[in-house]
N, C-alpha and C positions, 0 to 999 in steps of 0.2 A: 505492501500502499503506498503510496508518496503522500507526498504535502497537501496538494490537487484534491484526494480522497477524502483523505483524513480530515479535510477543512469541510466537505460536503457531506461525512458519515457526523460530524457535530452539524451542521448545520438541519440534520432530519432529526439528530438523539442531543439535545442542548445539555452541556451541561447542570447538574444537579444547583449547584453554587453559582454565586455570581462570577464567572471567571471570562475573560476577553480570548478565543479563542486562538485568534492570530497571534496576540504576546505571549501564552502559553507556550506555543507551540514554536514560535522562536527562542525562549528561554529555554527549552526543552533540546532543541536542535543546537543552541550556544553550550550547553550543560554537555551533551553527547561527547558534542568536537572536542571541549577543551579536555574531558574524562578521555579521550579516547589516544588524545597526544599526550597528555602527560601517563598513561599506562603504558602508553609504548616507549617512554621515555626511560619510566623504572623499570619494564623489560629488561631493556638492554643495560641499564644499568645491572639488575640480577644476573642477568648474564658474564656482565663484567669483574663483577665479584666472583663469580663463580670460577669465572678463568685463571684471576688472580689468584685463589685456595689453590689450585689444582697447579699451577704453576709452582707456587712459594713451597711446594711436599714436592717436589724434584732437586736432582742435580743435574747441573748441565757447565758446560765448558764456558771460559771467559768470553767475552764477547764485549762489541764497543753497546754504551748507551744508544749509540747515535743508528745504528744499523736495528738493533733489538726493537726501536720506537720505531723505523718505516716498516719491519717485516711483521710487527705485532699488530699495527693499526690494519695495514692490509689483509692478515689471518682473522682479523676480530670482523671486518666491514666482511669476508667470504662466509666467513661463520654465520653472524648474524644476518646474511640473506638468506640463508637454507634454513630459518630458524623464529619465520616472522611466526607472530603468539598469533591466533586468531579469537575475534570478538565472541561470545558464546551467547544462547537467547538469554543464558540465567542473570546476564550481566546487567539484562537491561534497568534495574531496580540502580544501581552502581553509575550506571553510565547521565541516567533523565537525573535522578537529584530525587532527594526528598520533599522537597513543597513541589514540586510538579507532578509527584506519586499521588501525595495528600490531596491537591487540588481536585482530582477526578476521581471517578467513581471505577470501581473492579474494571466494568466491563472495557470503559472506554480506555482504561489502561491496558485492558490486553488488546485492544484496537493500537494503541500508540507504539509500542513494546516491538513489534517488530520495524518499523517505520525506525523506532530510533540505535535498534542493535545494527540494523543496515547503516545508517548514519557515522554509525560508531564505527564501524569495518569499515565504511570508503573513508575515515580518517587515519582511521590506526594504520593501513596499508601506505597512504601515502605519506605519514608518520616514519612509518619504518624503513621507506624508503630516504627520507629523510635520513634515519640516524645512519644509514649504512653507509650514504655518502658522505658523510661527517664522518664518518669512521676513518674513512677508507683517505681522508684530507687529512688529517689528524695531526699528522704523524709531527710535520716540519712545524709545526704551531708548538702540538708538543717541548719539539728539540729544543726552540727559541726559548721557548716562557720559563720551562723547567732545569734551563740551561744543561741540555743531556751535552753530551761530549765520545768524541771517537776514541779516545780512551781505552786500553785493555790493561786488564791487571790480574794478577791470581788472587786477589783480598777476595772475599764473599760479595758484596757489592757488583763486581765485574763478573757474577754469572749471569747466563742469560737468562736461567730461570728468575731471579731475583731482581733483573732488569726490567722481565716481562712481567709480572706480577706488577711493579713500581708503575709502569705502563697502564697498564691493566684497570688499575687503582685512577690514575689520572683522569681516565678514558670515565672510569663510575662516577668521580668527581663531574666531569664536564656533562654527561648524562641526567645528574642528580637538576643540577642548573638548568640544563634547558626544562627541565617536567614540571620545576616553578618557577618560568621566566615571572620576571614584575613589571 
């Protein structure tokens, strides 16, 4: 059901409470899109933190921070591209927000829920593509901002796995910031 069909349905079945249906649908759409964007960035954050934990647990040979940052960003972008989360039908309540649901009868909410989930799925897919592109391009910025060097040493800070975990945590922070823009 698209927005026009929903508006038509509401004209035929007006809400029990005095609510502006157009405003309600606008708010519902904005909330669904905002929550879907946030959920996508936070899913990427969870993925990055999981990768950081796996890298921390392993031993590896020495490597330069510069090299590892480029490789990890590219590798994580590839992995993220193949692990896109899916918006489920049961996510509708979370996506629309409580005030929208409270303003509707159970029957009206059932009509809107699939529309909300569809909107969120579109937004999440677009955001996930943005996450993948951002991750793939982020290495140079991380190298500059975090002062990652080309130095290689035998100490524990210059192991590939330690650097990869550090880069993954930096990416997780970036994802968190993008999940909650100001």
